[in-house]
C-alpha positions as CSV (number, residue, x, y, z in Angstrom):
1,M,0.0,0.0,0.0
2,R,1.2,3.5,-0.9
3,R,0.7,4.9,2.6
4,A,2.5,2.0,4.3
5,L,5.4,2.4,1.9
6,A,5.4,6.1,2.6
7,L,5.6,5.3,6.3
8,V,8.6,3.0,5.8
9,A,10.2,5.8,3.6
10,V,9.6,8.3,6.4
11,L,11.3,6.0,8.9
12,G,14.3,5.6,6.5
13,L,14.4,9.3,5.9
14,A,14.3,10.1,9.6
15,S,17.3,7.8,10.1
16,G,19.3,9.2,7.0
17,C,18.9,12.8,8.0
18,Q,20.8,12.6,11.2
19,R,23.7,15.0,11.4
20,K,25.8,12.5,13.3
21,A,24.7,9.1,14.4
22,D,26.5,9.4,17.7
23,E,24.8,12.8,18.5
24,S,21.2,11.9,17.8
25,P,19.0,10.2,20.5
26,M,17.1,8.5,17.6
27,A,20.2,6.5,16.5
28,E,19.3,3.4,18.5
29,M,15.5,3.8,18.1
30,T,13.6,0.8,16.7
31,A,11.1,1.1,13.8
32,E,8.2,0.5,16.2
33,E,9.5,3.1,18.7
34,H,9.8,5.6,15.8
35,A,6.3,4.8,14.7
36,R,5.1,5.6,18.3
37,M,6.8,9.0,18.0
38,V,5.3,9.7,14.6
39,A,1.9,8.7,15.8
40,G,2.2,11.0,18.8
41,G,3.8,13.9,16.9
42,T,1.6,14.0,13.8
43,Q,-1.8,13.1,15.1
44,G,-4.6,12.5,12.6
45,A,-7.9,14.2,12.5
46,V,-10.1,14.1,15.6
47,D,-13.8,13.5,16.0
48,T,-16.2,15.7,18.0
49,T,-15.1,14.0,21.3
50,G,-11.5,14.8,20.6
51,Q,-10.5,11.2,19.8
52,V,-8.1,10.5,17.0
53,L,-9.7,9.1,13.9
54,R,-8.3,5.9,12.4
55,Q,-8.8,4.5,8.9
56,P,-8.5,0.9,7.7
57,V,-5.0,-0.2,6.5
58,R,-4.2,-2.5,3.6
59,L,-0.8,-4.2,3.4
60,T,0.7,-6.5,0.9
61,S,2.6,-9.6,2.1
62,A,5.9,-7.9,1.4
63,Q,4.8,-4.9,3.5
64,E,3.7,-7.2,6.3
65,R,7.1,-8.9,6.4
66,A,8.9,-5.5,6.2
67,L,6.9,-4.1,9.2
68,G,7.0,-7.4,11.1
69,V,3.2,-7.8,11.3
70,V,2.1,-11.0,13.1
71,Y,-1.5,-12.2,13.4
72,A,-3.3,-14.0,16.2
73,T,-6.7,-15.6,16.5
74,V,-9.1,-14.6,19.2
75,R,-10.2,-17.7,21.1
76,R,-12.5,-18.8,23.9
77,Q,-10.7,-20.8,26.6
78,A,-11.2,-22.0,30.2
79,V,-9.3,-19.7,32.5
80,T,-8.3,-20.1,36.1
81,R,-6.8,-17.2,38.0
82,T,-4.8,-17.3,41.2
83,I,-5.1,-14.3,43.5
84,R,-2.1,-14.0,45.9
85,T,-1.9,-11.8,48.9
86,V,-0.4,-11.7,52.3
87,G,-2.3,-11.7,55.6
88,E,-2.0,-12.1,59.3
89,I,-3.4,-14.7,61.7
90,Q,-5.6,-13.2,64.3
91,A,-7.6,-14.5,67.3
92,P,-11.3,-14.7,66.2
93,E,-13.3,-11.8,67.7
94,S,-16.3,-14.1,68.0
95,R,-14.3,-16.3,70.4
96,L,-12.9,-13.7,72.7
97,A,-14.0,-13.2,76.3
98,D,-13.0,-10.5,78.8
99,V,-13.2,-11.2,82.6
100,T,-14.2,-8.1,84.5
101,L,-15.7,-7.1,87.8
102,K,-18.9,-5.2,88.2
103,V,-18.0,-4.0,91.7
104,D,-14.9,-2.5,93.3
105,G,-12.6,-4.8,95.2
106,F,-9.1,-6.2,95.9
107,V,-7.3,-9.2,94.3
108,E,-6.6,-11.7,97.1
109,E,-5.1,-14.5,95.1
110,L,-4.2,-15.1,91.4
111,L,-4.9,-18.7,90.5
112,V,-3.9,-18.1,86.8
113,A,-0.9,-15.8,87.0
114,A,0.6,-15.7,83.5
115,M,-0.3,-14.9,79.9
116,G,-0.4,-17.8,77.5
117,E,-1.8,-20.3,80.0
118,P,-4.6,-22.6,78.8
119,V,-7.8,-22.5,80.8
120,R,-10.9,-24.6,80.9
121,K,-14.4,-23.2,81.0
122,G,-15.3,-22.7,84.6
123,Q,-11.7,-22.9,85.9
124,P,-11.0,-20.5,88.8
125,L,-8.9,-17.5,87.8
126,L,-8.6,-15.3,90.9
127,T,-10.3,-14.5,94.3
128,V,-11.5,-11.0,95.1
129,Y,-12.5,-9.3,98.3
130,S,-15.2,-6.8,97.8
131,P,-17.0,-5.0,100.6
132,M,-20.0,-4.5,98.3
133,L,-20.2,-8.2,97.6
134,V,-19.9,-9.1,101.2
135,S,-22.8,-6.7,102.1
136,A,-25.0,-8.1,99.3
137,Q,-24.5,-11.6,100.5
138,E,-25.4,-10.6,104.1
139,E,-28.5,-9.0,102.8
140,L,-29.4,-12.3,101.1
141,L,-29.0,-14.2,104.3
142,T,-31.0,-11.6,106.2
143,A,-33.9,-11.8,103.7
144,R,-33.8,-15.6,103.9
145,R,-34.1,-15.5,107.8
146,L,-36.9,-12.9,107.5
147,L,-38.8,-15.2,105.2
148,A,-38.5,-18.1,107.6
149,Q,-39.9,-16.0,110.4
150,V,-43.0,-14.7,108.5
151,D,-46.3,-16.5,109.1
152,P,-47.4,-18.0,105.7
153,S,-51.0,-17.3,106.7
154,S,-50.2,-13.6,106.4
155,A,-50.3,-13.5,102.6
156,E,-49.1,-9.9,102.0
157,A,-46.2,-10.1,104.5
158,Y,-45.1,-13.5,103.1
159,R,-45.1,-12.1,99.5
160,N,-43.0,-9.1,100.6
161,A,-40.5,-11.4,102.3
162,Q,-40.3,-13.6,99.2
163,S,-39.8,-10.5,97.0
164,M,-36.9,-9.3,99.2
165,L,-35.2,-12.7,98.9
166,E,-35.6,-12.9,95.2
167,A,-34.2,-9.3,94.8
168,A,-31.1,-10.2,96.9
169,R,-30.5,-13.3,94.7
170,R,-30.9,-11.2,91.5
171,R,-28.4,-8.6,92.7
172,L,-25.7,-11.3,93.3
173,A,-26.4,-12.9,90.0
174,A,-26.1,-9.5,88.3
175,W,-22.7,-9.2,89.9
176,D,-21.7,-12.5,88.3
177,L,-22.0,-14.8,91.2
178,E,-22.9,-18.2,89.8
179,A,-26.1,-20.0,90.8
180,A,-24.0,-22.7,92.5
181,Q,-22.3,-20.1,94.6
182,I,-25.6,-18.5,95.6
183,A,-27.0,-21.9,96.5
184,E,-24.0,-22.7,98.6
185,L,-24.3,-19.3,100.4
186,E,-27.9,-20.1,101.3
187,R,-27.1,-23.6,102.4
188,S,-24.2,-22.8,104.6
189,G,-25.6,-19.5,106.0
190,T,-22.0,-18.1,106.1
191,V,-20.7,-15.2,104.1
192,P,-17.3,-16.0,102.6
193,R,-14.7,-13.2,102.7
194,T,-13.7,-13.6,99.1
195,V,-15.5,-14.5,95.9
196,T,-13.9,-16.7,93.2
197,L,-14.1,-15.5,89.5
198,R,-14.1,-18.3,86.9
199,S,-13.3,-18.5,83.2
200,P,-16.4,-18.0,81.0
201,V,-14.8,-20.0,78.1
202,A,-12.1,-22.5,77.3
203,G,-9.1,-21.1,75.6
204,V,-5.8,-19.3,76.1
205,V,-5.0,-16.3,78.3
206,L,-4.0,-13.6,75.8
207,E,-3.9,-10.7,78.3
208,K,-3.6,-10.5,82.1
209,E,-4.0,-7.0,83.6
210,V,-3.8,-7.6,87.3
211,V,-1.3,-8.7,90.0
212,Q,-1.9,-10.1,93.5
213,G,-3.1,-7.5,96.0
214,Q,-4.1,-4.9,93.3
215,K,-7.2,-2.8,93.8
216,V,-9.6,-3.3,90.9
217,M,-12.5,-1.0,89.8
218,S,-15.8,-2.0,88.3
219,G,-15.6,-2.5,84.6
220,M,-11.8,-3.0,84.6
221,R,-10.6,-5.9,82.4
222,L,-8.7,-8.5,84.4
223,Y,-8.1,-11.2,81.7
224,R,-8.7,-11.6,78.0
225,I,-9.2,-15.2,77.0
226,A,-9.5,-16.5,73.4
227,D,-10.7,-19.8,72.0
228,L,-8.1,-20.6,69.4
229,S,-9.6,-23.8,68.1
230,E,-10.3,-21.7,65.0
231,V,-8.4,-18.6,63.8
232,W,-8.9,-15.9,61.4
233,V,-6.5,-15.0,58.5
234,E,-7.1,-11.5,57.3
235,G,-5.5,-10.1,54.1
236,E,-6.0,-7.4,51.5
237,V,-7.1,-7.8,47.9
238,F,-7.0,-5.1,45.2
239,E,-10.1,-3.4,44.2
240,Q,-10.1,-4.9,40.7
241,E,-10.0,-8.4,42.1
242,L,-13.0,-8.1,44.3
243,R,-15.4,-9.6,41.8
244,F,-13.6,-12.9,42.2
245,V,-13.5,-13.0,46.0
246,H,-16.7,-13.6,47.9
247,P,-17.8,-15.6,50.9
248,G,-17.5,-19.4,50.3
249,V,-14.6,-19.2,47.9
250,E,-11.9,-21.8,48.8
251,A,-8.4,-20.6,49.7
252,H,-5.2,-22.2,50.8
253,I,-2.8,-20.7,53.2
254,E,1.0,-21.0,53.7
255,V,2.9,-19.9,56.8
256,A,6.6,-19.7,57.2
257,A,6.6,-21.8,60.4
258,Y,5.4,-24.9,58.4
259,P,7.0,-24.7,54.9
260,G,5.5,-26.9,52.3
261,Q,2.2,-27.4,54.2
262,H,-1.0,-26.1,52.7
263,L,-3.8,-25.2,55.0
264,M,-7.3,-25.1,53.5
265,G,-10.0,-22.6,54.5
266,R,-12.8,-20.6,53.0
267,V,-13.5,-16.9,52.7
268,A,-15.9,-16.1,55.4
269,F,-16.4,-12.4,55.1
270,V,-15.5,-9.5,52.8
271,Y,-15.4,-6.1,54.6
272,P,-17.8,-3.5,53.3
273,T,-15.3,-0.7,52.8
274,I,-12.2,-0.1,50.7
275,D,-9.0,1.6,52.0
276,R,-8.8,4.9,50.2
277,E,-5.0,5.0,50.0
278,S,-4.1,1.4,49.1
279,R,-7.3,0.8,47.1
280,T,-7.6,-2.6,48.7
281,N,-10.4,-4.5,50.5
282,R,-9.9,-6.6,53.6
283,V,-11.1,-10.2,53.5
284,R,-11.4,-12.8,56.2
285,I,-10.7,-16.6,56.0
286,V,-11.5,-19.0,58.8
287,L,-9.1,-21.8,59.5
288,P,-9.4,-24.8,61.9
289,N,-6.5,-24.8,64.3
290,P,-6.0,-28.3,65.8
291,G,-3.2,-28.4,68.3
292,L,-3.1,-24.6,68.4
293,R,-0.3,-24.7,65.8
294,L,-1.3,-21.3,64.3
295,K,-0.5,-18.4,66.6
296,P,-2.1,-15.0,66.4
297,G,0.4,-12.6,64.9
298,M,1.9,-15.0,62.4
299,F,2.2,-13.8,58.8
300,A,0.6,-15.9,56.1
301,T,0.5,-16.1,52.3
302,I,-3.0,-16.4,50.9
303,Y,-3.8,-18.1,47.5
304,V,-7.4,-17.9,46.1
305,D,-7.9,-19.9,43.0
306,V,-10.9,-18.7,41.0
307,S,-12.3,-19.9,37.7
308,L,-13.4,-17.4,35.1
309,G,-15.1,-20.0,33.0
310,E,-15.0,-19.9,29.2
311,V,-13.8,-16.4,28.3
312,L,-12.6,-14.6,25.2
313,M,-8.9,-14.1,25.3
314,A,-6.4,-12.1,23.1
315,P,-2.7,-11.4,23.3
316,T,-2.0,-8.4,25.6
317,N,0.3,-6.9,22.9
318,A,-2.6,-6.7,20.5
319,V,-4.4,-4.1,22.5
320,I,-3.3,-0.4,21.9
321,V,-4.1,1.5,25.1
322,T,-4.7,5.2,24.2
323,G,-5.8,6.3,27.7
324,D,-9.5,6.8,26.9
325,R,-10.1,3.7,24.8
326,N,-8.5,0.3,23.8
327,V,-8.1,-0.4,20.1
328,V,-7.2,-3.6,18.2
329,F,-6.7,-4.0,14.4
330,V,-8.9,-6.8,13.0
331,R,-8.1,-8.5,9.8
332,E,-11.2,-8.5,7.6
333,A,-12.0,-11.1,4.9
334,D,-10.7,-8.8,2.2
335,G,-7.3,-8.3,4.0
336,A,-8.0,-4.8,5.3
337,L,-6.9,-4.1,8.9
338,M,-9.9,-2.5,10.6
339,P,-9.4,-0.5,13.8
340,R,-11.9,-1.6,16.4
341,E,-12.5,-0.4,20.0
342,V,-12.7,-3.2,22.6
343,V,-13.5,-3.5,26.3
344,V,-10.9,-5.5,28.3
345,G,-11.1,-7.3,31.5
346,S,-8.6,-9.4,33.6
347,R,-5.0,-9.6,32.4
348,L,-3.5,-13.1,32.8
349,D,0.3,-13.3,31.9
350,D,0.6,-12.4,28.2
351,R,-3.2,-12.5,27.5
352,V,-6.1,-10.3,28.3
353,E,-9.8,-11.0,28.6
354,I,-12.0,-9.3,26.0
355,L,-15.4,-8.3,27.3
356,D,-16.7,-6.6,24.2
357,G,-15.7,-5.7,20.7
358,L,-14.4,-9.0,19.3
359,K,-15.7,-12.4,18.4
360,A,-14.1,-15.8,18.7
361,G,-12.2,-16.8,15.5
362,E,-11.4,-13.3,14.4
363,S,-7.8,-12.6,13.3
364,I,-6.1,-9.5,14.9
365,V,-2.7,-7.8,14.6
366,A,-0.6,-9.1,17.5
367,S,2.8,-7.5,16.7
368,A,3.9,-4.2,15.1
369,N,0.4,-2.9,15.8
370,F,1.9,0.5,16.7
371,L,3.3,0.8,13.1
372,V,-0.1,-0.2,11.8
373,D,-1.8,2.4,14.1
374,A,0.6,5.1,13.0
375,E,-0.3,4.4,9.3
376,S,-4.0,4.3,10.2
377,Q,-3.8,7.8,11.8
378,L,-1.8,9.2,8.9
379,A,-4.4,7.9,6.5
380,A,-7.1,9.8,8.4
381,T,-5.7,13.2,7.4
382,P,-3.0,14.7,5.1
383,S,0.4,14.6,6.8
384,Q,2.2,17.8,7.3
385,M,5.5,16.2,6.1
386,P,6.6,17.1,2.5
387,G,6.0,14.2,0.1
388,M,3.4,12.5,2.4
389,Q,0.4,14.6,1.4
390,H,-2.1,12.1,-0.1
391,G,-4.0,13.1,-3.2
392,T,-1.4,15.9,-4.1
393,A,1.3,16.2,-6.7
394,A,3.3,13.5,-5.0
395,D,0.4,11.0,-5.7
396,T,-0.3,12.2,-9.3
397,G,3.3,12.0,-10.4
398,K,3.7,15.7,-10.9
399,K,7.0,17.3,-9.9
400,R,6.6,19.3,-6.7
401,P,9.1,22.1,-6.1
402,A,11.3,21.4,-3.1
403,P,10.7,23.7,-0.2
404,A,13.3,26.2,0.6
405,A,15.8,24.9,3.1
406,K,16.1,26.8,6.4
407,P,19.5,27.8,7.6
408,G,21.4,24.9,9.1
409,E,19.1,22.3,7.4
410,H,20.1,19.7,4.7
411,Q,18.2,20.0,1.4
412,H,17.1,16.6,0.0
413,D,15.9,16.0,-3.6
């Protein structure tokens, strides 16, 4: 094609007009790089939206070989993608329990005195002396003695005595005395000096905030206990990968402490917000933890394998990214290379998913497409370079007078 030959001539002319090869930055520029420069420096006509117009390109076999044009066929194929990210093992929030007091008091004895100790549900943790608890227990015993003294035949007095006893029991229960402790208090009739606090869950002591003899206030956390039979692994996935990651998707985890071992889990939760700075979304994976081998704070590598199904794929190099749109050149039945806008999806190695704009079986330019694009843009409008104006004297065979050389420029015939 005349325009393609003219483009090759321009590339040769640009190389031959160097003053000195070792002084020009274009000396080591490839043909495709030069075409990128030409396409950027001599833009074709634009449409009403400001987009560069492109025209179909026709090349002979010799021209295709000279430009290095290679074709590829758009195909549908089953695609599996692996999303890899890093995460951290955490104690599950749903299995955490804090041990606190609802009254002021003093720690008499620590029965679990160190962090990291395993505890059973109901195991004694510490004993506390609290004047308020002592007073409340004495009130319970007083109400019980009063009830025993009231004549049941006096209905109203008997109901009032019963109400006082029930209120005393409810107060002690609200202050976390167990039903067995209250029953023992009523059976013995003796108020103990201290009260024993027990673990509400089975697990491991993650935090211990008290020492023996310390004064404690109501609401103060004394212990934090976690059930680590299951752990959470939380990591970040990029915004564009969110469509593949959802609750129920299987994931496998690797930790440095156990090289070569793959731990299987499932995505349990995708957080509802995205980090504005990193453009990532936090996801949570739940893992069983037999033997408590996984420790909160460990780093983990997360792999999520997702199937995209049968999708349309094309070589990544075939897509020309202009900033506002993506363009490929499709080889028509008559041999013309037709520019076509496409919508791309996921990128997998050297191939890219085509969401719209192409059909399976179509042949597209997969190499030297920037050279083809440059010629397509040149064909959309007359070039400003002498000898490249289409439809002028250069095309009709008439002799065009050479433009006057500017000072310091070489004049070519």
